[in-house]
C-alpha positions, 0 to 999 in steps of 0.5 A: 500500500502506498498509503496516501489519500486523495479526495476528488471533489466534483459537482455532479455524477459523471464529472469525476469520469471526465476530469482526472479519472485516469489519474484516480484509477492509477493511484487507486491501482497503486494502493492509495485510497481515492475518494470521490465526493459528489456535491449534488445528485445530478437530478436536473441533468438532461438525457444526453444519450439518445439510446437512454431517452426511453419512457420513464427514464426522465422520471427516474433520473435521480435513481439512474444517476445513483446507479451510474455513479456506483458503477463508475466508482467500481470501474475506477476502483475508488470510494464514493460519497454523496454530499447531498445537495440538489443539482441547480441545473444549467440555466438557459436564456437571455436573460438567464432565469433564476436558479431553482429554490433550494439548489446547490448554487444558492445554498449559503457558502458556510453551510456547504463548506461545513458539509465538505469540511466534515467529509474532509475531516472524516477521510483525512486526505493529503491532497484534494482536486477540484475546479478552477475559478471558472468551474472548468466551464461556467455551470453554477454548480461548478463555480460553487464547487470551486468556492466550497472546495477552496473554503473547506481547504482553509477551514478543515485544519482550523479547530475554531471553524466548525468545531462540531464537524470532526477533528481538524485535519490540514490538507497539504495540497489542492489542485485544479483539474484542467481537462479541456486543453486545446493543445492536446487536440492540436497534437492529435490532429497532427498525428492524424495528418502524419497517418494521412487520415482525416481528423474526426474532430476537425470541425470541433477544433476549428470552432475552438479558435483560442483557449481562454488564458492558455490553460497549458500555461497554468498547468503545473503537474502532468500525471502519466496515466495512459494505461488507465485511459480504458478505465476512464472511458468505461467509467464515462460509459457507465454514466449512460444517461449523460454520455453518448458512446458515439460522441466526441469523448471517444472519437480519438482511438486510445492508441493515439491518445496513449502515444501522443498525450498520455497524461492528465493535467492539473494546476497546483492551486495551494500547497502547505509543503515544498515541491518543485514545479513542474511535477509528475505526482500529486503527492510530490512533497507530501508527508504520509501522515496517518 
């Protein structure tokens, strides 16, 4: 057993399988404890896989997403915890409509932070992964996930904060996931050109002209995990209501991904230990405290 503990904090079920999943599978396989904490139940998600748009499935969305999450966690070899908040949904329109009453993004920050602090103090992770200030994309639950994660990182080790939420535990590092990097697709396209084959995501890449803030410039840590890409994809497919198996997530074959870009990317947001950038290990510099 390696003896480290990693907590990945996500907004909805399926987020864990599209952001850092191969990294989690690698650490779990190597003997570390990995726990996914899902803040909401994903109750307001749409059915994005045509094969699952069947009579009764919309009414059973909450139940289906619980089942899907359990299967994804099994595939990745990780532990899982629901934090119990309600999906805010993705508002659409101009102007945007108000969020539904009681949804996660409207929960007072202190209440949501205390819930995550309680989880942190129970699991005692050495490292946490979460989203950056943009949420990865501007879903209200993703942005709130960032805010709650950063607040809990600060509060979990402070005995004066939330004294009824368990014995204080100081997390040593917290990272942002950076999964959607344009440079990765460019290199895939170049590999297709070398092979003389049409790139299946050319139209998608052409629309993605620039990358906000050049995300690769923010990356501090790349984890080699190509051997676990198949597990990542199987975990994604387990979220059958949300992931179309014929969709863009699976357009580039695994052999090309493993050859051209066999890593997942993270940004070290805050650390309480000394480490050297760039890193190739989320636990670099971390002490194995019990």
